[in-house]
N, C-alpha and C positions, 0 to 999 in steps of 0.2 A: 504943433503936430503930436497926437498920440503914438508912442513908439511902443511896440511889445516885445517880449525876449522870452523864449521858451526855455524851459530847462527841466532834466529830469529823465530824459530819454535814456534808452539802455538795451543791455541784453538780460534777458529774464527767461526762466524755463517755465514751461506751460503749468497752470496752478498759481503762479507767483504774481507778484503786485509791484507796482509802481505808483508814484506821485509825481505829476507835471507840475511844474510851477509855470506860471507867467508873470514877468515882472513888468510893470507899465512907467511910463517916465513920460513928461510932457504935458501932462494934462491929468486933472485928477479923475480918478477911475470912476468914482460913484456917478459921475454922469453919462456912464456908459453900459450897456447891457453888453454882456462878455459871452463869447462861445469857445468850443471846441471842434475842430475839424480833424478829417483824417484823410492823407492818400495811401489806400492800399494797392499794392502791385494788382494790376491789370483791373482796377475797378475805377469809377468816377470818384472825383474828393466826393465824401459825406459827411454830412452834420452828426456828432456825436451827442453834444449837450449845448444847453445855454441856460445862463443865470440873470436875473434881472438886476438893474443896477442897484436896489438895495439890499439885493440876496434873498428878499422874501419868495420869490417865484424860480423855479427852476423846472428842468425835464431832461430826459436823455433819451436818445433813440432806443428803438425796440431792443437792437442788439447790445445795448450797453446795461438795459434796464437789471437791477439785482447786481450789477457788478462794478458799474461806474459811478462815481460821485462826485458833482461838481462842486465848487465852494469859492467864496472870495473873501477877502479881507481887505475892505477899502482903506483901513487906518495903516496897511501895509504897500497899498496900491498893487495887491498880487491875486491873482486867481489860480486855483488849483484844480486839477483833476486825479481825483485817487481812482486807480484801477485795479482791482482785484480780480482774482481767479481768471487771470491772462490767457487766452487761447493763441495757437499760431495764425489764425484767421486776424488777429488785431495786429499783426506787423503792419507798420508804416510809418508814414512821416504824420506827425501831429502838429497841428497848428491852432495857436490862440488868436483869436479874432474878437473885435471891438466893434460897435456902432453905437452912435448917439442915443440915448434912451427914447428920444420923443420919434426917431424915425421908424417910419412901418415897415414891414416885411416879414417874411415867413422866417421864424427863426431859427431854423434846421438848412436854409438853403443859403449857398455861400453867396450869391450877388447879393443880399443884404447885409453884409460886413465890409466897409469899405478898408478898416485897418486889420492888417496880418502880421503877424510874427514871421521867423523865417523858418519856423518849424523845427522838431526835434526827433529823430528817431527812435521809435520804439520796436526791438526785436524781439519775440516769443519762439525759442525755439530750445529743443533738448541737444 
């Protein structure tokens, strides 16, 4: 059973940066498509970004374009979300998610992903 553990959240000023990490265990990560979701106060959970099992394909949601970058290192069983130019509206809980690479589904839809981490809090405030 794949298990995911996020880290790297915290308090940062507007315009600052954070790098979230997602450490996987229980199964080789290279069999999974990975993603990041967030739960922002007052809004529904939304997809942030996804990356294919090989790392050759990736995408970010419109609000993250030009600011967030997803990456992965399958040799370390770890995925990352680099977040730059953070804004107060980015405040929320960020979740690492995974699905088997062969499974179909909208890659920015939460229902697509059966595996979820516990989340890490990101707070952007001055």
